[in-house]
LUMTOR-599251 format. One line per field, with one value per residue (C-alpha): residue in one letter; x, y, z. Coordinates in steps of 0.5 Angstrom, whole numbers. Example, Ala and Ser with C-alpha at 12.3 -4.5 7.8 and 13.67 -1.06 7.14 Angstrom:
<loses>
rest: c(A  S);
east: c(25  27);
north: c(-9  -2);
up: c(16  14);
</loses>
This chain:
<loses>
rest: c(M  K  N  P  E  K  N  R  L  D  Q  Q  H  T  E  E  K  D  W  L  K  W  G  P  Y  L  S  E  R  Q  W  G  T  V  R  E  D  Y  S  A  G  G  D  A  W  N  Y  L  P  H  D  H  A  R  S  R  A  F  R  W  G  E  D  G  I  A  G  I  S  D  R  Y  C  N  M  C  F  S  I  G  L  W  N  G  K  D  P  I  L  K  E  R  L  F  G  L  T  G  P  Q  G  N  H  G  E  D  V  K  E  L  Y  Y  Y  L  E  N  T  P  S  H  S  Y  M  K  Y  L  Y  K  Y  S  Q  K  E  Y  P  Y  N  Q  L  I  D  E  N  Q  K  R  N  R  K  E  L  E  F  E  L  L  D  T  G  I  F  D  D  N  T  Y  F  D  V  S  T  E  Y  A  K  G  D  E  T  D  I  L  I  Q  I  T  I  T  N  R  N  S  K  P  A  P  I  T  L  L  P  Q  M  V  M  R  N  H  W  S  F  K  E  M  P  K  K  P  T  I  T  Q  Q  G  T  K  A  N  P  S  V  H  I  D  H  P  Y  V  G  K  Y  N  L  Y  F  Q  K  A  E  Q  L  F  F  T  E  N  E  T  N  R  E  K  V  Y  K  D  K  N  D  H  P  F  K  K  D  L  F  H  T  A  V  C  N  N  D  F  D  L  A  T  K  N  N  S  G  T  K  F  A  P  L  Y  Q  V  I  L  D  G  G  E  S  K  I  F  Q  L  R  L  T  E  E  S  L  D  T  P  F  S  D  F  D  S  I  F  K  K  R  Q  K  E  C  A  Q  F  Y  D  E  I  A  P  K  A  T  E  D  R  K  A  I  L  K  Q  A  F  A  G  L  L  W  T  K  Q  Y  Y  N  Y  E  V  E  K  W  L  D  G  D  Y  K  T  T  P  P  P  K  E  R  L  E  G  R  N  S  H  W  K  T  L  R  N  H  D  I  L  S  M  P  D  A  W  E  Y  P  W  Y  A  A  W  D  S  A  F  H  C  A  S  F  A  S  I  D  P  E  F  A  K  D  Q  L  L  L  F  T  K  E  W  Y  M  S  P  N  G  Q  I  P  A  Y  E  W  N  F  S  D  V  N  P  P  V  Q  A  W  A  T  L  Q  I  Y  G  T  D  K  S  I  T  G  L  P  D  I  K  F  L  K  R  M  F  N  K  L  N  L  N  F  N  W  W  V  N  R  L  D  R  N  D  N  N  V  F  Q  G  G  F  L  G  L  D  N  I  G  V  F  D  R  S  H  G  V  P  G  G  G  S  L  D  Q  V  D  G  T  A  W  M  A  M  Y  S  L  N  M  L  E  I  S  L  R  I  A  E  H  D  D  S  Y  E  D  M  A  T  K  Y  F  G  H  F  V  F  I  A  E  A  L  N  K  M  D  T  D  K  A  N  T  W  D  D  V  E  G  F  F  Y  D  R  L  T  L  P  D  G  Q  S  T  T  I  K  V  R  S  I  A  G  M  L  S  L  A  A  V  L  T  I  K  K  S  V  L  D  K  F  P  K  F  K  A  S  V  L  W  F  K  K  Y  R  A  E  N  L  K  Y  E  V  I  Q  Q  Y  E  E  N  G  D  L  L  L  S  L  V  P  K  D  R  M  Q  K  L  V  A  A  L  L  D  E  K  E  F  L  S  D  Y  G  I  R  S  L  S  K  V  H  E  K  A  Y  Q  I  H  I  D  G  I  D  Y  S  I  D  Y  E  P  A  E  S  T  V  S  L  F  G  G  N  S  N  W  R  G  P  I  W  M  P  M  N  Y  L  F  I  Q  A  L  R  E  Y  Q  W  Y  D  G  N  D  F  L  F  E  Y  P  T  G  S  S  K  L  L  N  L  K  Q  V  S  D  E  L  S  K  R  L  I  K  M  F  E  K  D  E  T  G  N  R  A  I  N  K  N  Y  E  K  Y  Y  Q  D  P  N  F  E  D  L  I  L  F  Y  E  Y  F  H  G  E  N  G  R  G  L  G  A  S  H  Q  T  G  W  T  A  L  V  A  N  L  I  E  Q  L  E  D);
east: c(-171  -173  -170  -176  -175  -176  -182  -185  -184  -188  -194  -193  -193  -199  -203  -203  -201  -199  -190  -190  -196  -190  -183  -178  -182  -181  -176  -170  -172  -179  -176  -174  -177  -181  -186  -187  -186  -192  -187  -188  -181  -180  -175  -176  -170  -172  -179  -179  -171  -169  -170  -177  -179  -180  -184  -189  -193  -191  -197  -194  -190  -186  -179  -175  -168  -169  -176  -182  -189  -195  -194  -198  -194  -200  -197  -190  -184  -178  -173  -171  -164  -162  -155  -156  -152  -156  -160  -165  -168  -165  -171  -168  -161  -159  -155  -154  -158  -156  -154  -151  -146  -140  -141  -150  -154  -151  -153  -147  -149  -146  -151  -150  -156  -153  -158  -166  -169  -174  -180  -177  -178  -172  -168  -162  -160  -153  -153  -147  -149  -144  -144  -141  -146  -148  -144  -150  -148  -140  -142  -146  -141  -135  -138  -140  -133  -131  -131  -132  -125  -125  -126  -133  -132  -136  -138  -131  -128  -131  -127  -133  -132  -125  -124  -129  -134  -140  -146  -147  -155  -157  -164  -167  -173  -176  -183  -186  -192  -195  -197  -193  -187  -182  -177  -170  -166  -159  -155  -147  -143  -136  -133  -129  -133  -140  -145  -152  -158  -165  -168  -176  -178  -183  -190  -193  -199  -199  -202  -208  -213  -211  -210  -217  -223  -222  -228  -224  -218  -213  -211  -207  -209  -206  -208  -205  -201  -195  -192  -195  -195  -198  -202  -208  -208  -214  -213  -218  -214  -209  -214  -212  -205  -202  -196  -193  -186  -182  -183  -182  -181  -185  -191  -190  -197  -198  -201  -197  -200  -196  -194  -196  -193  -186  -187  -191  -192  -200  -203  -204  -211  -207  -201  -200  -196  -191  -184  -187  -182  -176  -178  -180  -173  -169  -172  -172  -180  -184  -191  -195  -191  -195  -201  -205  -206  -207  -206  -203  -195  -192  -186  -185  -178  -173  -167  -160  -153  -149  -142  -136  -137  -144  -150  -157  -163  -169  -176  -182  -188  -193  -198  -206  -206  -208  -202  -202  -194  -191  -184  -184  -183  -179  -172  -173  -176  -171  -166  -169  -170  -163  -161  -166  -162  -156  -159  -162  -155  -150  -154  -153  -146  -143  -137  -134  -130  -132  -131  -134  -140  -141  -140  -145  -150  -149  -151  -158  -159  -158  -163  -168  -168  -168  -175  -180  -187  -187  -193  -194  -201  -198  -206  -207  -201  -201  -208  -207  -210  -218  -217  -210  -208  -209  -201  -199  -203  -195  -194  -200  -195  -188  -185  -188  -195  -195  -195  -202  -204  -198  -200  -196  -198  -192  -186  -181  -174  -170  -163  -162  -167  -164  -160  -165  -172  -176  -175  -170  -172  -166  -163  -170  -168  -162  -164  -169  -163  -160  -167  -168  -163  -167  -174  -175  -183  -181  -177  -182  -187  -182  -182  -188  -190  -186  -191  -197  -202  -201  -194  -193  -194  -200  -195  -191  -186  -183  -182  -175  -175  -179  -175  -177  -180  -181  -172  -169  -166  -163  -168  -165  -173  -172  -165  -168  -173  -168  -164  -170  -173  -166  -165  -172  -171  -165  -168  -175  -174  -180  -180  -184  -188  -193  -188  -184  -191  -193  -188  -186  -193  -192  -185  -187  -190  -185  -180  -184  -184  -176  -176  -181  -179  -171  -169  -170  -167  -171  -164  -164  -158  -161  -160  -164  -160  -159  -159  -157  -150  -150  -144  -140  -141  -137  -144  -151  -154  -161  -161  -160  -154  -149  -152  -159  -156  -157  -153  -153  -151  -147  -149  -157  -156  -153  -158  -163  -159  -159  -167  -168  -163  -167  -174  -172  -170  -175  -181  -176  -178  -184  -185  -183  -189  -193  -191  -195  -189  -184  -186  -184  -178  -177  -179  -174  -168  -169  -170  -163  -161  -162  -159  -153  -152  -153  -148  -142  -144  -138  -141  -137  -141  -141  -137  -138  -139  -133  -126  -122  -115  -117  -122  -127  -134  -136  -142  -143  -145  -149  -150  -157  -152  -151  -144  -142  -136  -134  -134  -128  -129  -126  -132  -136  -141  -137  -135  -144  -143  -141  -146  -151  -149  -154  -152  -158  -156  -157  -162  -166  -166  -168  -175  -177  -177  -180  -175  -169  -171  -171  -165  -162  -165  -163  -155  -156  -160  -157  -150  -151  -152  -149  -140  -142  -145  -148  -149  -142  -139  -146  -147  -154  -153  -149  -151  -152  -148  -151  -147  -147  -139  -136  -131  -125  -128  -130  -123  -121  -126  -125  -117  -118  -123  -117  -112  -111  -107  -115  -121  -118  -117  -114  -122  -126  -128  -127  -133  -127  -121  -115  -112  -116  -112  -110  -116  -120  -123  -127  -131  -137  -142  -137  -136  -130  -132  -128  -127  -122  -121  -124  -123  -126  -133  -134  -132  -137  -144  -148  -154  -152  -145  -147  -144  -140  -139  -132  -128  -130  -132  -140  -142  -148  -144  -138  -143  -147  -140  -138  -145  -144  -137  -139  -144  -139  -135  -141  -141  -133  -131  -123  -121  -123  -117  -115  -108  -110  -108  -107  -99  -98  -98  -102  -107  -114  -121  -127  -129  -123  -123  -130  -128  -122  -126  -130  -125  -123  -129  -130  -124  -126  -130  -126  -120  -113  -107  -106  -114  -117  -122  -121  -127  -125  -119  -120  -122  -117  -116  -123  -125  -119  -123  -126  -133  -132  -128  -133  -138  -139  -142  -145  -143  -146  -139  -132  -125  -122  -115  -116  -123  -125  -133  -136  -143  -149  -145  -151  -154  -154  -158  -155  -148  -152  -149  -143  -147  -148  -141  -139  -145  -142  -136  -138  -141);
north: c(-46  -41  -34  -29  -25  -31  -32  -26  -27  -33  -28  -24  -28  -33  -26  -27  -20  -14  -13  -8  -4  1  1  6  8  15  18  22  26  28  34  34  27  26  25  32  35  39  44  44  41  36  40  36  38  46  45  44  44  44  51  49  43  46  51  47  40  34  31  24  23  25  27  27  25  17  17  12  11  6  3  9  14  18  19  21  21  25  28  36  39  46  47  55  57  54  59  54  48  41  38  33  31  37  35  37  37  34  40  43  37  35  28  29  29  28  28  31  29  24  19  11  5  1  -3  -7  -13  -16  -14  -8  -9  -6  0  4  10  14  22  26  34  39  44  50  52  48  50  50  56  53  46  49  54  50  43  49  51  43  40  33  30  33  30  32  37  33  35  32  37  43  42  43  36  38  38  33  39  35  31  24  23  17  15  8  4  -1  -5  -7  -10  -9  -1  0  4  6  11  13  19  20  26  26  32  29  36  37  44  45  46  47  43  44  37  36  29  31  28  30  28  27  33  29  34  39  35  31  30  25  23  28  32  28  31  32  34  36  32  29  32  36  30  25  29  27  28  24  23  21  19  17  12  10  10  13  13  17  21  20  24  27  33  39  47  47  44  46  46  47  45  41  45  50  57  60  66  64  60  64  71  69  71  65  63  63  63  56  53  48  52  55  51  53  60  59  56  60  67  65  67  61  65  63  55  55  59  52  46  42  41  36  38  37  37  38  42  40  45  43  45  39  38  36  28  29  25  26  21  23  17  17  13  11  7  5  4  9  9  11  10  10  9  4  -2  2  1  -8  -8  -4  -9  -15  -13  -10  -17  -21  -17  -19  -26  -26  -24  -29  -33  -32  -33  -35  -37  -30  -26  -21  -15  -19  -20  -13  -11  -16  -13  -6  -9  -12  -6  -1  -6  -6  2  3  0  6  8  9  13  15  14  16  18  22  25  27  31  34  35  38  41  45  49  45  43  45  41  39  34  30  28  29  24  18  19  13  10  11  4  5  6  5  4  0  -1  -2  -3  3  4  10  13  21  20  14  14  11  4  1  -5  -9  -6  -9  -15  -15  -12  -18  -23  -21  -21  -27  -28  -25  -25  -29  -28  -20  -22  -26  -21  -15  -19  -20  -14  -12  -17  -14  -11  -4  -5  -8  -5  -9  -10  -14  -9  -8  -1  2  7  14  18  14  7  6  5  -2  -5  -12  -18  -20  -22  -30  -30  -27  -32  -37  -34  -33  -40  -43  -39  -40  -47  -49  -44  -48  -54  -53  -52  -45  -47  -43  -37  -40  -41  -34  -31  -36  -33  -26  -27  -31  -24  -20  -25  -24  -16  -16  -22  -17  -11  -11  -17  -11  -16  -22  -26  -28  -22  -17  -9  -5  1  3  -4  0  1  8  11  3  5  10  14  14  8  9  15  12  10  15  14  12  4  -1  -3  -11  -11  -17  -14  -16  -21  -24  -22  -25  -32  -32  -30  -36  -41  -37  -39  -46  -47  -45  -50  -56  -54  -53  -59  -64  -62  -60  -64  -58  -54  -60  -56  -49  -52  -54  -48  -44  -49  -47  -40  -41  -45  -40  -34  -38  -40  -32  -30  -35  -37  -36  -31  -29  -23  -19  -16  -21  -21  -26  -23  -30  -27  -22  -27  -23  -21  -14  -10  -10  -4  -5  2  3  2  -6  -4  -7  -5  -8  -3  -6  -4  -10  -8  -13  -12  -16  -21  -22  -28  -31  -30  -35  -42  -47  -54  -60  -66  -74  -74  -69  -71  -77  -75  -71  -75  -70  -65  -70  -72  -65  -64  -70  -68  -61  -64  -68  -63  -57  -58  -61  -54  -50  -49  -48  -53  -51  -57  -59  -65  -68  -75  -78  -81  -75  -68  -63  -56  -51  -45  -38  -39  -46  -48  -46  -38  -38  -40  -34  -30  -33  -32  -24  -23  -26  -22  -16  -12  -12  -14  -17  -11  -12  -10  -15  -14  -8  -5  -3  -7  -3  -4  2  7  8  11  7  11  10  14  13  18  23  24  21  17  15  12  10  7  10  8  13  18  19  25  25  26  21  20  27  24  21  15  10  5  6  2  2  -4  -6  -11  -13  -15  -18  -23  -25  -27  -30  -35  -36  -39  -43  -45  -49  -51  -56  -59  -59  -61  -59  -62  -55  -51  -43  -39  -34  -29  -31  -31  -32  -41  -42  -45  -45  -49  -45  -46  -43  -38  -35  -35  -31  -26  -26  -24  -18  -16  -16  -13  -6  -7  -10  -7  -8  -8  0  -1  3  1  2  4  10  11  20  20  16  20  21  14  12  16  11  14  13  7  1  6  3  6  1  6  5  3  3  5  1  1  3  0  7  8  12  15  14  14  11  6  -1  -3  -8  -7  -11  -17  -17  -20  -26  -26  -27  -32  -36  -37  -40  -46);
up: c(17  11  9  11  6  1  5  4  -4  -3  0  -6  -11  -8  -7  1  2  -2  0  -6  -6  -3  -6  -8  -14  -14  -20  -19  -25  -27  -31  -38  -40  -46  -42  -39  -46  -49  -54  -62  -63  -58  -54  -48  -44  -46  -44  -37  -35  -28  -26  -26  -24  -17  -18  -24  -22  -27  -31  -31  -24  -19  -17  -10  -7  -4  -4  -4  -6  -8  -14  -18  -16  -11  -5  -5  0  0  3  2  5  6  9  9  3  -3  -7  -7  -3  -5  -6  -13  -16  -21  -27  -34  -39  -46  -49  -43  -42  -46  -47  -47  -40  -33  -27  -22  -14  -10  -8  -7  -7  0  1  -1  -1  -7  -2  -1  7  8  4  4  1  2  -1  1  2  1  7  2  -3  -8  -16  -21  -25  -24  -27  -33  -34  -34  -38  -43  -44  -45  -51  -53  -53  -46  -38  -35  -30  -24  -17  -14  -19  -16  -9  -5  -2  0  8  9  9  7  11  10  10  10  9  11  10  14  12  20  15  8  9  15  13  18  16  19  17  20  18  20  20  16  18  25  25  27  21  20  17  15  14  11  10  5  3  -4  -7  -14  -18  -22  -21  -25  -31  -30  -26  -19  -15  -9  -8  -3  2  9  15  21  27  33  40  41  44  39  32  26  20  16  10  5  -2  -7  -10  -5  2  9  12  18  18  26  26  32  34  30  30  24  19  13  9  1  -6  -10  -16  -21  -19  -26  -23  -23  -30  -34  -31  -29  -24  -19  -17  -9  -6  -3  -9  -10  -9  -3  2  -2  -2  6  7  3  5  13  12  15  15  10  10  16  16  14  17  11  3  -2  0  7  11  19  19  22  23  27  28  28  31  28  28  31  28  29  28  26  25  22  20  16  16  15  22  28  34  40  40  34  36  42  37  31  33  34  27  23  28  25  18  17  20  15  9  11  11  4  1  4  1  -6  -6  1  -2  -5  -2  3  -2  -7  -3  -2  -9  -11  -5  -8  -16  -13  -8  -14  -19  -14  -13  -19  -20  -22  -23  -31  -34  -40  -45  -52  -55  -49  -49  -56  -55  -49  -42  -44  -36  -39  -45  -50  -54  -61  -66  -69  -64  -66  -72  -68  -63  -63  -66  -69  -62  -60  -57  -52  -46  -40  -33  -29  -24  -29  -28  -31  -33  -28  -24  -27  -33  -37  -32  -38  -40  -45  -48  -49  -43  -39  -41  -39  -31  -33  -33  -26  -23  -23  -18  -13  -15  -21  -21  -22  -27  -31  -30  -33  -39  -40  -40  -46  -50  -47  -53  -50  -51  -56  -63  -67  -72  -67  -66  -58  -57  -56  -51  -50  -55  -60  -59  -67  -66  -66  -60  -61  -59  -54  -50  -52  -49  -43  -43  -42  -38  -32  -35  -33  -26  -23  -25  -21  -15  -14  -18  -23  -30  -31  -38  -38  -37  -44  -47  -46  -48  -54  -57  -56  -58  -65  -67  -65  -69  -76  -75  -75  -81  -85  -84  -84  -89  -94  -100  -97  -97  -90  -89  -84  -83  -77  -76  -69  -65  -60  -61  -61  -65  -68  -74  -79  -80  -76  -78  -76  -80  -88  -91  -95  -103  -101  -102  -97  -91  -89  -83  -79  -72  -75  -78  -72  -67  -71  -72  -64  -64  -68  -64  -57  -60  -63  -55  -52  -58  -56  -48  -48  -53  -47  -44  -50  -57  -61  -60  -63  -70  -68  -67  -74  -76  -72  -74  -81  -80  -77  -82  -88  -84  -82  -89  -92  -87  -89  -96  -100  -106  -112  -115  -108  -103  -97  -90  -89  -90  -90  -90  -84  -81  -79  -81  -84  -86  -93  -97  -103  -107  -111  -118  -114  -112  -106  -101  -95  -89  -85  -79  -73  -68  -63  -69  -72  -67  -65  -70  -63  -59  -63  -61  -59  -56  -56  -52  -56  -50  -52  -60  -58  -54  -62  -67  -73  -71  -71  -78  -80  -78  -82  -88  -88  -86  -93  -97  -96  -96  -104  -106  -102  -100  -94  -89  -82  -79  -78  -74  -72  -72  -72  -65  -62  -59  -63  -64  -68  -69  -73  -74  -77  -73  -76  -76  -70  -67  -72  -68  -61  -63  -64  -58  -53  -56  -52  -58  -61  -56  -49  -45  -37  -35  -40  -48  -51  -56  -62  -63  -61  -69  -70  -66  -73  -76  -81  -87  -92  -98  -100  -104  -104  -97  -93  -86  -81  -74  -69  -63  -57  -50  -46  -47  -54  -59  -64  -63  -67  -61  -58  -56  -49  -49  -54  -56  -60  -55  -48  -44  -44  -39  -42  -49  -44  -42  -48  -50  -44  -44  -51  -50  -44  -49  -54  -48  -46  -54  -55  -47  -47  -53  -55  -53  -53  -53  -47  -49  -56  -57  -49  -51  -44  -47  -44  -45  -46  -39  -36  -42  -40  -32  -33  -37  -31  -26  -31  -31  -23  -22  -25  -18  -13  -9  -11  -7  -6  -4  -10  -14  -22  -24  -18  -23  -24  -16  -12  -6  -5  -6  -1  6  10  8  1  1  1  -4  -11  -17  -23  -29  -35  -39  -38  -40  -45  -42  -36  -33  -31  -30  -36  -38  -33  -27  -22  -28  -25  -30  -34  -31  -25  -29  -25  -20  -24  -26  -18  -17  -23  -21  -15  -20);
</loses>
């Protein structure tokens, strides 16, 4: 019998039902984003800070805790809490802005994504709320005192969770149908003493009316009886809904509008403003909040005192239906959806250990919880809104002013719902590789979005991220296309050639943009600048090269070689069904050959990217006077050449005689004029291995990759070789530059210092290397053996090596023999507590020596690839 969750996905994708009309699309942070910034200089953090968020209506979205919304974020539900001591009502998660943190922006809350299905038929979110006063000022002040070499001061460091003085607030959703959402909030006192808690389940209408014309203003109106209380919601864009809830002490109504007196010192036109609930609860003055029986923001008020260890359940139901007994089938629906969720995930990795199953389930839950509604129309944003004060003229030439065709109004997979409540092009591609395992149709649709004409620039560039759409993220979309295609085919048994064609046609434009913009010297060696690896170099590669020269980047060139091979493979897969694409395979084969030649050729007149003595690829700096030098940093930028590899089986080659003839022509005639032969070991009647790295160089690179004194950590591949514990230094144009191995947080300010590529372990790069080693194994089989680790005399084939690397990465999340997880290194005392021990965070990156979680603490995004690794170990 087919899993009920898979049936729901089928109904969604055949448009029989719209199960995705409602989901976890409400952001955890709308304040401090570029979209809400209408300042002259682009100072997003200070223009709309956290302290203004409770009082100012947002223009481009909403935010809340454990929230849901319709797919366009018109109607939003979330929770508000108050412990009787905090200075403000807890309606949204608090964190430090970029300038406040000693390592950049940082959310300072304890919350966990525990369950979620692809149709969002069942979801569970846990928030830990202290019974002591939340230390807002202490967190800001202490982090301001600390420098980049010191640890971040986290919420657990304040001591407010000592002695279990906190509540567990569990928010669960179960769908009775596509427009019938059951909500259950369970609050548990984890302390032994009684403690008071105030709960406000909040329904908020996103404010469009203050910024543009609407057919009519939405309303939330009191209805029902004391025995069966409810409100009726009438929204011109969403429709009519009823929100049923249990009897409450009070019913609060206000308007989701800016308190101009609080924010701007202006006069308000009426007192019913966005922050009214905060004022009412924290001042214990309910008169104004209960005066009206309608508004655009509503909450029933529940105030209880929970005994030590006691739990209290609150139930609500949001539905299009009019129900006389809205809670009669509530428990049965909830139990059914919970059971179906468990069944869905049990079938993904049935042979995995229970601990690994829990890791996989929470990894996917986080990936699903960070599907967010994202709205940003650059031209409108630049011009401002005619119903409000126009923004300063300086903005017209400021951030993203060249992206006036960009119009985003979609559900997108975010790297993180707080620290990165905006998409990043290459992050999303990795997310899609994980999404493919649980919802391949969403993965396909998500990747296709970035090639739409309202996303992609007319010149073919894919937007990078909202702080600078013109920056350059690595071109991994073609790689992700193949990952999704392969996973989808393994699940359905059917090749989705239409998807490949749609992606290929648009990526062809993007590839040409790369070739025309980032190969300045027209020599098939690429620059690129940033390329996602923030501070991997000795200087900021996005802001020009010292001395006015140019930088031939090994990673830029490797990305383009990989892009060429990906497009070649897509061409061949399509050509099996449409032979007109065979010519495109030859085109991309040629691109790859020229790039491989350029990177590997011996050039006696200039410094070379390959150093044969040290066995490594290095970036090459060329100054205006023509002098060149290599920047000898041993990093994953130089190691990335390993990822550009493709095996084409004889059975495939035989289907395409024109392409096969081109391969033979290149092998014969290009080799006559070059010292480097790109096509090695190829016999006419055999398989073809295309690798950016020739076999002898590949062996040297893999030896370094698997060397525990260099790249191999107990927990995966480091981003910078450990040999740079002794800093590498170089003198350029009168300035000294240096880089050293930093296994943890960044100590430099490049890109704000909020991420680090100078030593830590990054999941997406590790995943690329693992996939590449599997590809080499597919060609060479068990004849190609490596010491693992280097110097150990233990020989493994590359499939075995990739499995061992996978185990090291998974080990960061698994409990060890003492019950600890490496990711929790600094907080083992807390995470050995029974109410913490099974809660797993999916950090942005990880300590190069001990596996401790670093960066964005709740960022599932590309770290969800750990679930893929768990799946692959069962293959």
